[in-house]
C-alpha positions as CSV (number, residue, x, y, z in Angstrom):
1,M,0.0,0.0,0.0
2,E,1.3,3.4,-0.9
3,Y,-0.2,6.7,0.4
4,M,-0.3,9.5,-2.2
5,D,-1.2,12.2,0.4
6,S,-0.6,12.7,4.0
7,G,-3.3,11.4,6.4
8,F,-4.3,10.8,10.0
9,A,-5.5,7.7,11.7
10,M,-6.6,7.1,15.3
11,S,-7.4,4.0,17.1
12,L,-9.5,4.2,20.3
13,R,-9.9,1.4,22.8
14,A,-12.1,1.2,25.9
15,L,-12.6,-1.5,28.5
16,Q,-15.8,-3.3,28.3
17,E,-18.0,-3.9,31.3
18,G,-18.0,-7.3,33.0
19,L,-15.2,-9.7,34.0
20,V,-15.4,-12.0,31.0
21,P,-14.8,-9.4,28.3
22,K,-12.0,-7.9,30.3
23,L,-10.3,-11.3,30.7
24,K,-10.7,-11.9,26.9
25,G,-9.1,-8.5,26.2
26,A,-6.2,-9.3,28.5
27,W,-5.7,-12.7,26.8
28,N,-5.7,-11.0,23.4
29,L,-3.2,-8.4,24.5
30,F,-0.8,-10.5,26.5
31,G,-1.3,-14.1,25.4
32,M,-2.4,-14.1,21.8
33,R,-0.2,-11.2,20.8
34,S,2.9,-13.2,21.9
35,I,1.7,-16.3,20.0
36,D,1.1,-14.2,16.9
37,T,4.6,-12.6,17.1
38,M,6.2,-16.0,17.5
39,L,4.3,-17.6,14.6
40,K,5.0,-14.7,12.3
41,K,8.7,-15.3,12.9
42,T,8.7,-19.2,12.9
43,A,6.0,-20.1,10.3
44,P,5.0,-16.9,8.5
45,Q,3.4,-18.4,5.4
46,W,1.4,-21.0,7.3
47,W,0.3,-18.5,9.9
48,Y,-0.8,-15.9,7.3
49,A,-2.7,-18.5,5.4
50,Y,-4.4,-19.8,8.6
51,K,-5.4,-16.2,9.7
52,E,-6.7,-15.4,6.2
53,K,-8.8,-18.6,6.1
54,K,-10.2,-17.8,9.5
55,A,-11.0,-14.2,8.5
56,F,-12.8,-15.3,5.4
57,A,-14.8,-17.9,7.3
58,L,-15.9,-15.3,9.9
59,A,-16.8,-12.8,7.2
60,E,-18.8,-15.4,5.4
61,K,-20.6,-16.3,8.6
62,E,-21.5,-12.7,9.2
63,I,-22.8,-12.2,5.6
64,S,-25.1,-15.2,5.7
């Protein structure tokens, strides 16, 4: 991707109410992030293909 003009992007995050969503967020931040980093270094092609397949499956589920 190449940007032709300057731009601005902002990402906002907020804690959800309840214990379960907070625990899931902590897992994503501290657990899954470490796993993702490790797999991007050790098996990048396989990991990318897996995540792409998962993303398409989730998108298809939402569409139907």
